[in-house]
C-alpha positions as CSV (number, residue, x, y, z in Angstrom):
1,M,-3.3,11.2,-38.4
2,D,-2.2,14.2,-36.3
3,G,-4.7,16.6,-34.8
4,I,-4.2,20.3,-35.8
5,I,-5.4,23.0,-33.4
6,T,-5.2,26.7,-34.0
7,L,-5.1,29.0,-31.0
8,D,-5.2,32.7,-30.6
9,E,-2.7,34.5,-28.5
10,S,-4.8,34.1,-25.3
11,G,-5.1,30.3,-25.7
12,R,-8.6,30.2,-27.2
13,I,-9.3,27.6,-29.9
14,E,-10.0,28.9,-33.3
15,G,-9.4,25.9,-35.5
16,F,-9.9,22.1,-35.0
17,N,-9.3,19.6,-37.8
18,P,-11.2,16.3,-38.2
19,A,-8.3,14.3,-36.6
20,A,-8.4,16.6,-33.5
21,E,-12.2,16.0,-33.4
22,K,-11.5,12.2,-33.4
23,I,-8.8,12.5,-30.7
24,F,-10.7,14.6,-28.2
25,G,-14.3,13.8,-29.1
26,Y,-15.4,17.4,-29.6
27,S,-16.7,18.8,-32.9
28,Q,-15.1,22.0,-34.2
29,Q,-18.3,23.8,-33.6
30,A,-18.5,22.7,-30.0
31,I,-14.9,23.5,-29.2
32,Q,-14.4,26.7,-31.1
33,G,-13.8,29.7,-28.8
34,Q,-13.1,27.5,-25.8
35,D,-9.9,27.6,-23.8
36,I,-7.1,25.1,-24.6
37,G,-7.3,24.1,-20.9
38,M,-10.4,22.1,-21.8
39,L,-8.1,19.7,-23.7
40,T,-5.1,19.6,-21.4
41,S,-4.8,20.8,-17.8
42,N,-1.1,21.5,-18.4
43,L,-2.1,24.6,-20.4
44,A,-5.1,25.7,-18.3
45,Q,-5.3,29.3,-17.0
46,D,-3.9,28.3,-13.6
47,A,-1.1,26.1,-15.1
48,A,1.4,29.0,-15.4
49,Q,4.0,28.6,-12.6
50,Q,6.1,31.2,-10.8
51,G,4.5,34.1,-12.6
52,V,4.9,32.7,-16.1
53,Q,2.0,34.1,-18.2
54,R,-0.1,32.0,-20.5
55,T,1.6,33.4,-23.7
56,A,5.0,32.8,-22.3
57,L,4.0,29.2,-21.4
58,L,2.9,28.7,-25.0
59,E,6.1,30.2,-26.3
60,Q,8.2,27.9,-24.2
61,L,6.8,24.9,-26.0
62,G,8.2,26.1,-29.2
63,Q,8.7,23.5,-32.0
64,R,9.3,20.6,-29.5
65,G,7.1,17.7,-29.1
66,V,6.1,17.9,-25.4
67,E,4.4,15.0,-23.7
68,M,1.5,15.9,-21.5
69,Q,-1.9,14.6,-20.3
70,G,-4.8,15.2,-22.7
71,K,-8.4,15.2,-21.7
72,R,-11.1,13.8,-23.9
73,Q,-14.8,15.0,-23.9
74,G,-16.2,13.5,-20.7
75,G,-12.9,14.0,-18.8
76,E,-11.1,10.8,-19.8
77,P,-7.3,11.4,-19.5
78,F,-4.9,10.1,-22.1
79,P,-1.2,10.7,-22.9
80,M,-0.5,13.0,-25.8
81,E,2.3,14.8,-27.5
82,L,2.0,18.5,-28.4
83,S,4.2,20.6,-30.7
84,L,3.4,24.3,-31.0
85,S,4.6,26.8,-33.5
86,E,4.0,30.5,-33.8
87,M,2.4,32.2,-36.8
88,H,1.6,35.8,-37.7
89,L,-1.3,36.5,-40.1
90,G,-2.5,40.0,-40.9
91,G,-0.6,41.3,-38.0
92,V,-2.3,38.9,-35.6
93,R,-0.4,36.3,-33.7
94,Y,-1.6,32.7,-33.6
95,F,-0.2,29.3,-32.3
96,I,-0.6,26.1,-34.4
97,G,-0.6,23.0,-32.3
98,I,0.1,19.5,-33.7
99,V,-1.4,16.9,-31.4
100,R,-0.6,13.2,-31.4
101,D,-2.4,10.6,-29.2
102,I,0.5,8.5,-27.9
103,T,-1.6,6.0,-25.9
104,E,-0.4,3.0,-27.9
105,R,3.2,4.1,-27.7
106,K,3.0,4.5,-23.9
107,Q,1.4,1.1,-23.5
108,A,4.2,-0.5,-25.5
109,E,6.8,1.3,-23.4
110,E,5.2,0.1,-20.2
111,K,5.1,-3.4,-21.6
112,I,8.8,-3.3,-22.4
113,A,9.6,-1.9,-19.0
114,H,7.5,-4.6,-17.4
115,L,9.2,-7.3,-19.4
116,A,12.6,-5.9,-18.4
117,H,11.8,-6.4,-14.7
118,H,9.5,-9.4,-14.8
119,D,9.5,-13.1,-15.8
120,F,7.6,-13.5,-19.0
121,L,6.0,-16.9,-18.1
122,T,4.8,-16.2,-14.6
123,G,4.7,-12.4,-14.4
124,L,6.7,-12.5,-11.3
125,P,9.7,-10.1,-10.7
126,N,13.0,-11.4,-12.2
127,R,16.3,-11.7,-10.4
128,A,17.5,-8.2,-11.3
129,Y,14.3,-6.6,-10.1
130,F,14.2,-8.8,-6.9
131,S,17.7,-7.7,-6.1
132,E,16.7,-4.0,-6.3
133,I,13.7,-4.7,-4.1
134,L,15.8,-6.6,-1.6
135,A,18.5,-3.9,-1.4
136,H,15.7,-1.3,-0.7
137,S,14.1,-3.5,1.9
138,I,17.5,-4.1,3.6
139,A,18.0,-0.3,3.8
140,L,14.6,0.1,5.4
141,S,15.1,-2.7,7.8
142,G,18.4,-1.3,8.8
143,R,16.8,2.0,9.7
144,S,13.9,0.4,11.6
145,H,16.0,-2.4,13.2
146,S,13.7,-5.0,11.8
147,K,14.4,-8.5,10.4
148,L,13.7,-10.0,7.0
149,A,14.2,-13.4,5.4
150,V,15.3,-14.5,2.0
151,M,14.2,-17.9,0.8
152,F,15.7,-19.7,-2.2
153,L,13.4,-22.4,-3.5
154,D,14.2,-25.1,-6.0
155,L,11.4,-27.5,-7.2
156,D,11.9,-31.2,-6.6
157,G,10.6,-33.4,-9.5
158,F,10.2,-30.6,-12.0
159,K,12.6,-32.1,-14.6
160,K,10.8,-35.4,-14.6
161,I,7.5,-33.6,-15.5
162,N,9.2,-31.5,-18.1
163,D,10.8,-34.6,-19.7
164,T,7.8,-36.9,-19.6
165,L,4.9,-34.5,-20.2
166,G,6.6,-31.8,-22.3
167,H,7.5,-28.2,-21.9
168,E,3.9,-27.0,-22.1
169,A,3.0,-29.0,-19.0
170,G,6.2,-27.7,-17.4
171,D,5.1,-24.1,-18.1
172,L,1.7,-24.8,-16.6
173,L,3.3,-26.2,-13.5
174,L,5.6,-23.2,-13.1
175,Q,2.6,-20.8,-13.5
176,G,0.7,-22.9,-10.9
177,V,3.6,-22.8,-8.5
178,A,3.9,-19.0,-8.9
179,Q,0.2,-18.7,-8.1
180,R,0.4,-20.9,-5.0
181,L,3.5,-19.1,-3.7
182,G,1.7,-15.8,-4.0
183,E,-1.3,-17.2,-2.2
184,T,0.9,-18.6,0.6
185,V,2.8,-15.4,1.6
186,R,1.5,-12.0,2.7
187,K,0.7,-9.3,0.1
188,S,3.7,-7.3,1.5
189,D,6.1,-10.2,0.7
190,V,7.7,-10.6,-2.6
191,V,7.9,-13.8,-4.8
192,A,10.3,-13.8,-7.8
193,R,11.3,-16.4,-10.4
194,I,14.9,-16.4,-11.4
195,G,14.8,-18.9,-14.2
196,G,14.2,-22.6,-14.6
197,D,12.5,-24.1,-11.6
198,E,14.0,-21.7,-9.1
199,F,12.1,-19.1,-7.1
200,I,13.2,-16.6,-4.4
201,L,11.0,-15.0,-1.7
202,L,11.4,-12.0,0.5
203,L,9.6,-11.9,3.9
204,E,9.7,-8.5,5.5
205,N,9.2,-7.5,9.1
206,I,9.5,-11.0,10.6
207,A,10.1,-11.8,14.3
208,G,12.7,-14.4,13.7
209,T,13.5,-17.9,12.6
210,E,10.2,-19.3,13.8
211,N,8.2,-17.1,11.4
212,A,10.4,-18.0,8.4
213,A,10.2,-21.7,9.3
214,A,6.4,-21.6,9.5
215,V,6.2,-20.0,6.1
216,A,8.6,-22.6,4.6
217,Q,6.5,-25.4,6.1
218,K,3.3,-23.9,4.7
219,I,4.9,-23.5,1.2
220,I,5.9,-27.2,1.2
221,A,2.4,-28.3,2.3
222,N,0.7,-26.1,-0.3
223,L,2.9,-27.4,-3.1
224,A,2.2,-31.0,-2.1
225,T,-1.3,-30.9,-3.7
226,P,-1.1,-32.2,-7.3
227,F,-1.3,-29.6,-10.1
228,D,-3.8,-30.0,-12.9
229,L,-1.7,-30.0,-16.1
230,D,-4.4,-30.1,-18.7
231,G,-6.1,-33.1,-17.1
232,T,-2.8,-34.8,-16.0
233,P,-1.8,-34.5,-12.3
234,G,1.6,-33.2,-11.7
235,R,3.4,-33.5,-8.3
236,V,6.5,-31.5,-7.2
237,G,8.2,-30.8,-3.9
238,A,10.3,-27.9,-2.8
239,S,13.8,-27.6,-1.3
240,I,14.2,-24.3,0.5
241,G,17.2,-22.4,1.8
242,I,16.7,-19.5,4.2
243,A,18.9,-16.6,5.2
244,L,18.0,-13.9,7.7
245,Y,18.9,-10.2,7.8
246,P,20.9,-9.1,9.7
247,Q,21.8,-12.4,11.3
248,H,23.3,-14.1,8.2
249,G,24.3,-11.1,6.1
250,E,23.8,-7.4,5.5
251,S,23.9,-7.1,1.7
252,A,21.5,-8.5,-1.0
253,E,24.3,-10.4,-2.6
254,E,25.4,-12.1,0.7
255,L,21.8,-13.1,1.7
256,L,21.1,-14.5,-1.8
257,R,24.3,-16.5,-1.8
258,R,23.7,-17.9,1.7
259,A,20.1,-18.8,1.0
260,D,21.2,-20.6,-2.2
261,E,23.8,-22.6,-0.3
262,A,21.2,-23.5,2.3
263,M,18.9,-24.7,-0.5
264,Y,21.6,-27.1,-1.7
265,Q,21.8,-28.4,1.9
266,S,18.1,-29.1,1.7
267,K,18.6,-31.0,-1.5
268,Q,21.3,-33.1,0.1
269,S,19.1,-33.8,3.2
270,G,16.5,-35.7,1.2
271,K,14.6,-32.9,-0.6
272,N,11.2,-31.4,0.0
273,T,12.4,-29.7,3.2
274,Y,14.0,-26.4,4.3
275,R,17.3,-25.4,6.0
276,F,18.6,-22.2,7.5
277,T,22.1,-21.1,6.5
278,S,24.6,-21.6,9.3
279,D,25.4,-18.7,11.6
């Protein structure tokens, strides 16, 4: 149910229906005569910008549903939608506000936005989002003349677990791998899953090949410990391909392609190892 608020021309609250009481937490008796700024800082006395007066600010809202931040009793902020219309009664001007709490809608929008950029199973960034992050990191590295590494990782032995223990066990394994990868690298680094049993990592501000090699060795060692798949141990290895910026490429596409090629070289070299792309 929408809240209905009646305001006088100066922005003082004169009417407050039960739905508005529920939304904001104030009773009509407590809120009557108070300034609308108590309910949203967007319409507080000091909210007018560039000399726009309060009445003009209210007029600008017109019939449209405007999203703004509401404020419940106690100061808790929440997203709301406000539509204002003007009314004249007995020669006196009023504003009627229709208020809607859009918290659930915003949460749903955020969830959809998150799913568009993240892998549903692991919560890691997906390939499209990783590519955006990588392109941004390359631009920053170019300006600061720093190096970064892209790692393409493919699990060794995942198909056997998926086929013998089932997809649920495979999902548990992928979630466990994602967690261990996140624990292995720095907080400033990025781990993404691009589908199946393939992951990509971004290591920023590294000194050179030695740093990337050390991280790859640590990843392989950390994944060697068996995973608990609902009481059944699961073992996998990792074949890793590495490409460095700017040594091996200056675009996100080129670095990803060359790291992918190096990963296949790791597979052909006996698996559970790492290789740098050739210069």
